[in-house]
C-alpha angles and dihedrals in degrees: 000000000000128000088250091060118095109255119223135182130189113221117205114190136187090231093185087078124073093209090053093053091047091050091047091055091049095048093045091051093050096044092047091050087054090055098258119133115230124203133175138180111286097250092045092048090054092047094048090045098201115148090214092067119090114211115235134176137233136287097025097042095118096043112124092010124126094203142014109218112200124200110191141044134307092288090059091047091053091050089049092050088064089059098039099045093058089067100027092246118157120246123225113191127200108196119232093155132080112270098359100184093171094056120092098204140029124236091257089062093065094117094051093042091055091047091051090050094049091046094042085235099156136105126214126239120190118219124203117247132194130239111216125196128182119205132185116194088347095305120118110239104167137016126191143144139230138204098194108019151324115225135190108206142169111255095199118069094210096053130074118224116232115206141166114215122207131187121196094347094308127106114249107177145325114235136189098208150132090259149300127259122207106193143178123229087260089055094047089092093048129056093339089056091052090050090056100266124146125264108248123197110245095240092058111104104222146102127231132221113200122176117212116225094331119186097220141102090238111046104130124146112258135209113209137180120282087235092057127107116224117200130187117194117199107224136189134040098267100061098100087120096063120120136185118217130192112204089335088283109082120045139184126192115236130204131195110294094032117136124202116200121195125192136157110279118231091226116069127196113248121223124197114226122205096167129062096208113133120242090254090064091047091050091051093048096045095048095032090233116191110251099154112148095025093122093052093048091048092052091049089052091051099253129294120341 
């Protein structure tokens, strides 16, 4: 993109929050003053009520944009990823939620975020996504994708889900469980983390398999190759209540005999980075981990090694 090209940004806002709508108005005004066009989905544009914002419709909302700026929590970022990924546009999240692992900046960073957008002072980080295929009797019935995770879960509280998990065409284990999560490194701090999975640094190329409340001697979370194929077969005759979720947003009902295959998708989601802080620092900040005394111990050890 050259300086003579019209610059355009898609603004995605959690309009259920007053602070998000106010922040959207401020950012739209400042970007517009800098000569950058701002657009938003029609309903969000009406809710924010800023004259600088041009209403656009799904699914082409991000077309022609250089950036998708997200104001909200991780749920809003996941919703925005569906818009941005279609046109390979980077996402820049400003966290207004609680933990907000997918967001790059906090609400107090608004001034620096706007400056970075105006100056194009961001770098792009690609995040692994998953391709998810549902088959019944060998016939493909659904195809989707996920940024965080794909999960196969029981839909009825009173019933246990019985599954057989396979990796690279070989059976791994049969579990009676509440479900199974297949996650990316990005999703390792989301549902997979809540289910007891490990935290995986975003630059690691891998996929995770995390059973949920499995009744088995071997039910540890696993880290597999990004070239692997993970398959979950729904067993038994009482599994009509099974469901497959992608990022907690898109769902497919599963019956006994359904098979869910998960592989690495060829198309990543691109995130815009405006800070150089390493993932370790983000992890410490988001989870408020105790690191008191680190500077003293580091000096005693003679600095970094």
